[in-house]
Residue, then its C-alpha position, 0 to 999 in steps of 0.5 A: m221575561s227574566h231578569d238576573t237577580g244576582l242570586d243565581h238560583v232566583r229568577i224574576v218572571v212576568s206572568p209565568p206560563g203554567f204557574s200554578d203554585w197559588p197556595g205557595l204564593l198565598a203562603l209567601l204573601r201571608s208570611a211576608y205581611a204577618y208583621m203588619e197585622a197588629r200594626i195596621d188598621p183596617p186589616s190587610s185585604l190579604l187576610r180575606m184572600d184564598a188561593a183561588q182569589l189570588e189566581a183570579k187576581a193574576r188573571d186581571e193583573l200581571l203577576i211578577v214573581a221571583l222563583e227559586g226553582r219552582r217555589p215563589v220567593g217574591c212577588a208583585f202584581a202590576t196593573l196598567r192604569d191610564d198614566c202609570v203601572y200600579v204595583g201592589k202586593v209586593a212581598v219577598d221571602d224572609s230568607i232572601r230579603r235585603r239581597g236586591v229581589a224587591r229592586k228586581l221586581m220593581q225593574a220588571a214593573e218598570a219594563l212593563a211601564r216602558a213597554n206600555d208608555r206609562p211614565f210612572l210606577e205607583l204604589e200605596t203603603r200603609i201609613e203606619l209602616t214607616e220602614n216600608h216608606a223608607t224601603f220604597a224611597a230607597l227604590g226611587f219612590a217619593k210620596v205624592g199623596e195620602t188616602a183613607h180607607a172607607g169609613f176612616d177620617r184619617p189617612t190610612s195609606i200613602t201613595m208613592r210614585k217613581p218616574v220610569p226612565v225611558 
């Protein structure tokens, strides 16, 4: 499944057949998440992942990837849950941020939700990352709850949902 991004050279693909650039995808994620390191507690699970673990994640979940040629420049992972499609590990390369790629990644997730009769997209974002809250709100998500990581007595993440139009 491909979607036009408005960037002629970037295409959005769900579970791309033959995708093998796990080191490149890991580098994209680490680069996109680097600004968070000093701000969030506990640290991102991404710091403990290697390319093989990322590849295993893509076997358990659906990888939605933005490709510039063969190079990954954006991604999200989608998981079918009972009442929603959960979207995680959303990242867009700095070189193409603010050009609609995240919106196109979410549109691909919405298509998955529609195809699987799930009425919502859901995601979590760290409580400290207020700019992410604003970005996701601009994409149609609204806060529906807060959660705490194990061992924390305060909220560490917020949960956001977006209704998926039929």
